[in-house]
C-alpha positions, 0 to 999 in steps of 0.5 A: 399262439405265440406273437410271431410279428410286431405290426404298426397301424397308423391313424387307427381313429375315426372308423377308417382305413386303420381300424379296418386293418386292425379288425383284420389282424385280429381275424388272422390266426397269427396272434399279432402283437398290434402297434397303434397310433392317432393324434387324440387320445378320443380314438376307438382304435386305441382301444383295440390295439397292444401298445396305444401312442399319440402321434404329431400329425402327418404335417408336422416335421417330427412326424416321420421321427416319432415313428421311427422312434417307436419303430425302434423301441417295439422292433417293427415289421411291418408299418401299415399308414391308416390315413391318406395324409400318412401314406403321402408322407410315409410314401415320399419317406419310405427310403428312412423305413427302408433302411431300418428294415421296415415293410411298407406294403405300399404302391409305387410313388407314381401310382399313389399320385394318380389314383389321390388325383381323380383327373390324373385317374380318369386320363389314365383309364382313357389313354389305356383304353379302360371305360370311365365317365366322362370327366371335366376338371372345373376351375371356373364357371367359364368351364361349365361351358363343357358341360353338355351331359347330365346328370352330373356327379361333382365332387373334389378333385382330391381327398373328399372321403366319405363322399365329403361335398359330393352332389348330383345335378340333374340340369344347368341351373342346378350345375351353375348353383353348386359349382360357385358354392364349391368353388368357395371352398376348392381352387377346382373340383370335377364334373363326372357323368352319372353312369349306371344305376345304383344296383350295379355298384362294386368296389373291387380289392386287387391284391398284387405282389411287391413284384408285380405279379397278380395274386388275387381279387374280391368285390363287394356288390355295395347296398347304396340305397340303405341309410347307413350307406347312402348319402344323396339320394334323389329322384331320377327327373332326366330323360334317361330312365335307364339310370334307374327311378332314383340317382345316388352316392353312397357315404362310404360305408360299405355293406353288401354282397361279396365274393368273387364276382369274377366278369368284374374283377377281371378287368379290374385286375387288368387296370391294377396291373396295367397301372403298375400296383403293388400291395392292395388296391381300392376300386370303385366303379360300375357295371353297365352292359358287361363293361366297368366303368371305374370312377374312383382308384384307392391306393391303399387298404379298402373301409371293406378289408375286414369284410374281406378277412371275415371270408377268408381273404386277408389282405394285411396278414396275406402280405406279411406271411408272404414277405416276413414269415416266408409262406408261400400263397396260393394264386387265386386262392379260394374264399367264401362270400355272403352279405355283410351289413354294419351297424355302430358299436359303442365304447366307453373310454375309461383309465387307457394308458396311452404313450406319447411318441415325441417323448422317445425323441 
């Protein structure tokens, strides 16, 4: 197989989005040449690319210059941000990449701004008639007076990947105690109604063309009670027995049943199209009484990108074929289904030759 395009993936360490994109590209029929970047040589992802490089953090002034230097050196045609800090800065500086002919499969800035703020996301859902958990922004202990619903999930308003600093509270005493703690870390956070059961949580991917046309969608019914996927599990002590025996929050390491799940994906398609999404967007939700209740929207590739590729729904490859190779992509193309489980994999880092991007500028 001939290499037809050179692709750059940033943020390839830590088992995150960058690594997921690499796995998907390696599952494609095309033999992609992959430039991978990270901020540390202690990165498993750097061992899985053709040309590994160390680059500055996204917050550093020379970050964009280093990316552009690598792009020019390797004639990169597509750039995939593999972390949210990089997504933000690359989105902000997208003109610099467009000017040198690089394809950025990114959502519009407005969509990224809405999705990366959980309260903005909730406001969008409310204003457009979609279903959502009751959500309150907490900036001080006085704001807790607005909470008259339990159980409640407390979480950071921005960031918080992997369910960091996320808690379930079931009464006012727990709410006060944990809110005081969270306010020592963040200037504000959100309190969100816990809704549905652990058996009906989904992560849904919507693929949309850069012109705003729906291409396809896919869902994973998450198994959030398993050890690898479970962040919090507490016995339900509320009077609402419809929520199940246990209340739980996922770690963000998704595993479970993958397929079309049309009743769920159709509702999520409407949300993504109404928001004006492009490329790919990932919707976290629970399915209750025939309705999708969205608690988070990620304006990027998913932590299940490789899952999807395994059943023939390869988002990075599809976008490259459409926009670089000029291939026609059938709307609602067929793909497989099944149950996908995750585990751990170890690699020895030994004598890997890693370039330094700062040497190029």
